[in-house]
N, C-alpha and C positions, 0 to 999 in steps of 0.2 A: 416161170421165172419173171420176175418183175420186168428184167430188160426187155421180154419180149410181148409184155400187154400190149404196147401202141400197133404190134402186127397182128395180133388176136381180135383187137379192135377192127381193124381194117379188113379182115376176113368177112365179118358180118355185113358190113358195107357193099361187099362183093358176092354174095350169095346169089343175087339174079344175074352174075354175070357169065359168059362161056366159059368153062374150064380152063382153056388154054390161056383166053385172055387174062382170066383173074390170076392163073399162076405168072404171068408176065407183069403183070400191074403189081402184084405182091412183092416178086421180086425186085422189081423197080422201087417200089417204095422202101424195101430193106436197104438197098444201097444209100439210097437218098437219106433214110434216117441214121445209118453208120456214118455218113460224111457230115451230117449235121449235128453229131452226137455231142462234139466237144464246141462246137463253134457260137453257141447262142448266147453263154454265157463267160466266155474265155477271155483272159486279158494276158498280153505281152507283158513279161514283168522284167527281166534282167537278162545279162550275159555275164558268165562267170570267166574272169581273167585270173590266170597264175601269176603274181608278182614276185620278183627275185629282190627288187630294191623298193621297199616300202616308203621309205623317205622321200626317194626321188618321184615315185608313183603318186604320193601323196601331192606333192607340188604340182605334178602333171593336171590332175584332177581337180586340185581347190585354185591353185593361182593361174594356171593357164585357162582351162575350160570354164573356170566359174562355177565348178558344181558344188554341193554341200554335202559334209558327212551325215549320213542318215541314221548309221548306227554303226556300233562298232562291238565284235565279240570275240572273245578267247575262247580257245579250246585245248584242253590237255591230251587228246588222243585223237586219232583220224576220225573222220566220218564213216557212218554205215553205208551212205550213199555215195562213197567217195566225193563228198562237196570239194574237198581240196585236192583232189587226185589220188594217185595210189600210195600214199603216203601214210606213216602211223603214227607221226609225234606230234608235238604241240605246233599249231596253226591259229591264224586269225582269220577273220572275215570283217570286211568292211563294205557296207552299202553307201554307194556315193551317187548322188544325182542331181537335176534339176530343180528337184522337187519332191514330195512324198511318194513312195511307192505305191500306192494307192492310185496315183492318175501318172506316173511318169515312168519310162523306161529307164532302169538304171544299171550301173556296173556293182558288179560283186567281185571284190578283190581278195583274194584268197593267198594268204602267205605262211608258205611253209618255214619254220623257223631254223630249219638245216639245209635248205635250198637257196642256191644262191643266183640262179640261171637256168632257163628253160629252152630246149630248141623249139623254134618255130617250124611251122608245116607251111601249106599253103590252103588249108582250112578255111581259116579267118582272112577274108578279104577287106575286112574294114566296117568301122562305124561312121555313120553320116550325121552331124549335126549342124543345124542353123543358128548362128551367133556370131556377129561382128565383133561382140565384147571378145570372144575366145581368140578371135585373130588379131585382134590390138594386143590384148595380153599377150600372146605369144612373141609379137613382135618386139613389145616393150622388154618382155624378159630374155629376149634372144633365144627364144625357143625356135629351132630350126623348124622352116615351113619352106613346102615346095607348091608352087602355083601349079595347079595340074588341069586348070579348066576356068571358064569365066567365074570370077568371084568365089572359086573352089581351091582350098589349099589342102595340102597333104602334111598331117602332123604324125610322128610317132611316139607313142606312149614308151616310159621306160620299158625294155623288153622288145622292142619293135613294133608293136602291134600298130595298125594303120587306123588314123582317125582322119574322116574328111571334113573340114570346116568350112561351112559354107558364108560366104562375107555378107551375109544379111542381117538386117535388125532381128533379134530374137523374139521369137513368136509367144504371144502369151498361154499359149498351151506348150506341150511338152517340145522341145526344141530337138531332141534325137527324133531323127526322120526313118533310118532304117539301118539293118544289120545285114551284112552280104558274107554269105558261106560258099565256098567252092562245090563244086559237085561233078562228077564224072559222067552222068547220064541226065541231062535236063530234064527229059521227058520223065523219066522214071522216078527221079525226085519229085518232080510236079506232082506226078500222082499219088506217091506216097503222102506230102504234104497237104493235098486236097480231098482226096478220096478217104485216106484214114483219119486225118487229124482235123479235118474240116476246115481248112483255111480257102479262102477265096482269091482266085488271080485278079490281080488289079491292073497289071500293065505287063506286056511281053515287049522285047527289043531283040528281033532275030540278028541284027547286026551285031551287038553286043554280047547275045547269047546268055540273056537274063530272064528272069522272070521274077515279077515283084508280087509279092501275097500278102497277106494279112488277115486276121479275124473281124477287126473293122477299120474304117476308115481314119479313125481318130488317134488310132494306136501306133507305134511303133511298126513298121513293115518288115519282112523278111524277105531279103532278095537272094534267089540262087543265081549262081553264074558258071556256068558249063565252061571247065578249066582243061576241057581236052585231053585228059588224064588222069591219071591214080590220085586220088586225094591223100595227102600226107598230114597227119596230124601231129608230126614231131611229139614233143613231150609238153608243149604250151598249149594243148588242145583245151578249149573251153567248154562252155554248155550254155545252152539256151534256156529260158525257164518260163514257163506260163501256168496260169490257174485257172482251174475249173471248179465247180460244184464238187467238194467231196465226195458225194454219193455215186459220181460218175468215173472216180479212178478205178473201183473193181471193173467196170464196163470196160474201159478203156484197156486195160491188163487183157482181158478174156477177147478183144477185138484183136490184138496184137499177137495173141497166142493162135486165135483161129486163123489169122492171115500169113503165120509163120514168119512173123516181123520180130527182131532181137527185143528183146528187154533185159538192159544191164542190171537194173535194181526191180524186183517185184514190190509191189506195195509195202510200203516201210515207214515205221512211225520215226521221227528226226527228234531230238530233245535238244533245247537251248537252254543253257542254265538260267534259271530265273525268268524265262519267256516261256510263251505257247509251244506246244509240241503239235509239231506238224506232219501230215502222211504225203508221200511222195511217190510215183512210179517212174522210174528212168527210162527211158526208150534209147533206140539208136537209129537212125534212117539209113537209108543202102550204103551211103558213105561213110557210115559210123559216127557221123556228127551225133552229139550227146544232147539229148532232149528231156528236160525236167518238167513234170505235170505234178502241183500242189495243190493240196485241197484248200480252197480259198477260203472258206469260213476262219479257219485257223490261221492261215496266212495273215490275215488281215489285222489280227492280234499280234502276231510276231513282227510284223513288217510296220508297225508302229513307228514314228521318228521318236528319236531317244536326243532329248535336249542334251544329255551328257555325251552323244557321240563322239564328235570333234575333239571334246576334253580325253575322252577314253583312249583313243587313237594317238592323241599326243602324248598321253601317259604310256603307251605299250611302246612306242617308238623310243621314248626316251629311256626305257627300262630294258629295250632289248639289248642285250652285251652279246648276241650271238658273234657278230662281226669282229668284236674285241677279242673274244674268246678263241677264236679261230684263228685270229694273227699271231695270239699268243703263244699257241701250239703250234705256230709254221704250217697251218694247214688252211685251206681254202675251202668255203662253202661248195657243196656237190652241186655238179651241174645236170640237172634231171635230164 
């Protein structure tokens, strides 16, 4: 198999080595190869948020944080990889960030037309970004802020998602610094993300029980925090996404099967009307955090900034009569 060719080549190099030492070196090489399977060309892409109020959410991301609408897409039926959650009806996807997806960590906002509210769990602990402009925008617009540290403010996106705003000048690179997820066993989760997915540990804080890791110093980091108990995903649970070369997706799936890890959606193709078709594998870590790996080549085409994205979102919100329909029939949107 193609996957094992580097290991066969390594065997030839060990032909003059004592048998026991050869086996030890080979197994060490295999573990290292697996850990680096995804790390070389990976990119941290986005986090998926379910939103119940699309209008207020757009205000938060555009007017408070100062992000831009990168693309907006409407779908008539549910996603094969449950991108919009376990829902079958009409939904939309809005990508929003400080710059193009190619070089920025962005938010994917999924809106299900028939769902108005989601229950938060303790799984998503916050997204941290550096922007004094976002802090001043929040103060100017009267968006609630809580000072939680030196030059650090907590703001909540509609739905209750926590955002930590560092009151410093926005950097020329991506202002988004990290996403923090709660875990029940920090050691076990760290092993999963490093040994199996190839992330490297960049910082540990024993007092806060956190580990900061990533694929590259220049990308948004993932922080795991031990919450000392079971992780509750509620119904608002999200998904973190990464890209890797398309040819590595089958290898990733095979590795997870070999290690008896959970695969939520085996390798599948996802269509977007009028845009590139991408291939993804959806995994779950030991606490059930959803992880998407998408083939990089097609995703680069799909994720190109759409100059009409902002107008498409505004048009969709103006034409969305779902709230009026539910009010007219004396009903409320479902609370998931």
